[in-house]
C-alpha positions in Angstrom: -73.3 38.0 42.4 -76.1 35.5 42.6 -77.8 34.3 39.4 -81.3 35.0 38.3 -84.0 32.5 37.9 -86.3 31.4 35.2 -86.8 33.1 31.9 -88.2 36.7 32.0 -89.0 36.6 28.3 -92.4 37.7 27.1 -91.4 39.9 24.2 -89.1 39.6 21.2 -85.7 41.2 21.5 -83.8 41.4 18.2 -81.7 43.8 16.2 -83.8 46.5 14.6 -82.8 45.9 11.0 -84.3 48.3 8.3 -85.4 45.1 6.6 -87.2 43.6 9.6 -90.6 42.1 9.1 -93.8 42.1 11.1 -94.7 38.6 9.8 -92.8 36.7 12.5 -93.8 36.1 16.1 -95.3 39.0 18.0 -95.2 39.7 21.8 -99.0 39.7 22.1 -100.4 38.2 19.0 -99.1 34.7 18.2 -99.3 33.1 14.8 -100.6 29.5 14.6 -97.6 28.0 12.8 -97.3 24.2 12.6 -93.8 22.7 12.8 -92.9 20.2 10.1 -89.5 18.7 9.5 -89.4 15.6 7.2 -86.6 13.1 7.2 -87.4 9.8 5.5 -85.1 7.3 7.3 -85.4 4.9 4.4 -83.6 7.2 2.1 -80.0 8.4 1.9 -79.0 11.8 3.4 -79.0 13.5 0.1 -82.8 13.1 0.1 -83.1 15.2 3.3 -86.0 17.7 2.9 -86.5 21.0 4.6 -89.8 22.9 5.1 -89.9 26.5 3.9 -92.5 28.9 5.4 -92.6 32.5 4.0 -91.6 35.2 6.5 -91.2 32.7 9.4 -88.9 32.8 12.4 -86.3 30.0 12.6 -83.8 28.6 15.1 -80.5 27.3 13.6 -77.4 25.4 14.8 -74.4 25.5 12.5 -71.3 23.5 13.3 -67.7 23.5 12.2 -66.5 20.4 10.3 -63.8 19.8 12.9 -65.1 20.5 16.4 -62.7 19.0 18.9 -60.3 21.6 20.2 -61.3 24.1 17.4 -61.6 27.7 18.4 -61.9 29.0 14.8 -65.2 31.0 15.2 -64.1 33.1 18.2 -60.5 33.4 17.0 -61.9 34.9 13.8 -64.9 36.6 15.2 -64.5 39.8 13.2 -64.5 37.7 10.0 -67.7 36.0 11.1 -69.3 39.4 11.8 -68.4 40.5 8.3 -69.8 37.2 6.9 -73.2 37.9 8.6 -73.1 41.5 7.2 -72.3 40.2 3.8 -75.2 37.8 3.7 -77.7 40.3 5.2 -76.7 42.9 2.6 -77.4 40.5 -0.3 -80.5 38.8 1.1 -81.9 40.7 4.2 -83.0 39.0 7.3 -83.3 39.9 11.0 -81.1 38.3 13.6 -83.3 38.0 16.7 -80.7 36.2 18.9 -77.3 34.7 18.5 -74.4 33.1 20.4 -71.0 32.2 18.9 -69.1 29.3 20.5 -65.6 28.3 19.5 -66.8 25.4 17.3 -70.5 26.1 16.5 -73.1 28.8 16.7 -76.8 29.1 17.4 -79.1 31.9 16.2 -82.7 32.9 15.5 -83.5 34.6 12.2 -86.7 36.1 10.9 -87.0 36.3 7.1 -88.8 39.1 5.3 -92.5 38.7 4.4 -92.9 36.2 1.6 -89.3 35.0 1.7 -88.5 31.3 2.4 -84.9 31.1 1.4 -82.7 30.6 4.4 -80.4 28.1 2.7 -79.0 30.6 0.2 -78.3 33.0 3.1 -76.4 30.3 5.0 -74.4 29.5 1.8 -73.5 33.2 1.4 -72.5 33.5 5.0 -70.5 30.3 5.2 -68.8 30.9 1.9 -67.7 34.4 2.8 -66.3 33.2 6.2 -64.4 30.3 4.6 -62.8 32.6 2.0 -61.5 34.8 4.8 -59.6 31.8 6.4 -56.2 30.7 5.2 -56.2 27.3 3.6 -54.7 24.4 5.4 -57.6 22.6 7.1 -58.1 18.9 6.7 -60.3 18.2 3.7 -62.0 14.9 2.9 -61.7 13.4 -0.6 -65.4 14.0 -1.2 -64.9 17.7 -0.5 -61.8 17.8 -2.7 -63.8 16.2 -5.5 -66.4 18.9 -5.1 -63.8 21.8 -4.8 -65.1 22.5 -1.3 -63.3 23.8 1.8 -63.3 21.9 5.0 -64.5 24.6 7.4 -68.2 24.0 8.0 -70.3 20.9 8.3 -72.4 20.7 5.1 -75.7 20.4 6.9 -77.2 22.6 9.6 -80.1 22.2 12.1 -83.2 24.2 11.5 -86.3 24.4 13.5 -89.4 26.5 12.7 -90.5 28.3 15.8 -94.2 27.6 16.2 -95.3 30.0 18.9 -94.1 32.5 21.5 -93.3 29.9 24.1 -91.2 28.0 21.5 -89.5 31.2 20.6 -88.7 32.1 24.3 -87.3 28.6 25.0 -84.9 28.8 22.1 -83.8 32.4 23.0 -83.0 31.2 26.5 -81.2 28.1 25.1 -79.1 30.3 22.9 -78.0 32.6 25.7 -77.4 29.8 28.2 -75.3 27.7 25.8 -71.8 29.0 26.9 -72.7 27.8 30.4 -74.0 24.5 29.2 -70.6 23.8 27.4 -68.6 25.0 30.4 -67.0 28.0 28.9 -68.2 30.3 31.6 -70.1 30.0 34.9 -72.4 33.0 34.3 -74.2 33.8 31.1 -73.1 37.4 31.4 -69.4 36.5 31.2 -69.6 35.2 27.6 -68.9 38.1 25.2 -70.0 36.6 21.9 -73.8 36.7 22.5 -76.8 38.8 22.0 -77.5 38.4 25.8 -75.9 41.7 26.5 -78.3 43.5 24.0 -81.2 41.8 25.7 -80.0 43.1 29.1 -79.7 46.6 27.7 -83.3 46.4 26.5 -84.5 45.3 30.0 -85.5 41.8 28.9 -83.0 39.9 31.1 -81.4 40.8 34.4 -77.6 40.7 34.2 -77.5 37.8 36.7 -79.9 35.6 34.7 -79.4 32.0 33.8 -77.0 30.3 36.4 -79.5 28.3 38.5 -81.1 26.0 36.0 -80.9 24.3 32.6 -82.6 25.7 29.5 -82.3 22.8 27.1 -84.0 22.2 23.7 -83.4 19.8 20.9 -80.7 21.9 19.3 -78.9 19.8 16.7 -75.5 20.0 18.4 
């Protein structure tokens, strides 16, 4: 089967959560959201600052602490699904798009109107998943001192999606990521992705994504 060409996206395609919000990006009416991410290079990493915009739509990259040869996320995919459900039950959000790779994941979330707190949601999700994994990973002394597990990198990449084009580019990047990393030759061959839901909704053709690159600054 030949692969499809450039992105067909012109609408959103997420899960229809009962807690979904209309304050995020829309197919035909775009919000004028400025993107700000501040990192003062003269300060230490503990002074890293995030921008919080109520009800916004965000792209995230979250990495395992040990990435080389680590298949933890797909080997424990059911536990990861339960961790997402756990976090969503306690602090609702909509998952617009997601891909799970063996050692990292990318996703797009939309928060409820008036809500800015994605950090607590990630803490809930990462903590629930870590508790489901048998202990035995390598743990640095600093983590031992803080009584932390060694599953996840402490920090994650976040990017406030500023308009529909920005949103579309990041959705494409998410779904193309398994091809980028050489896990499959066709986007459709990777099972741990919202791509298949987008195909069911008629947003992508099944043969999309094999004839080009769909890169963004993704924090990998």
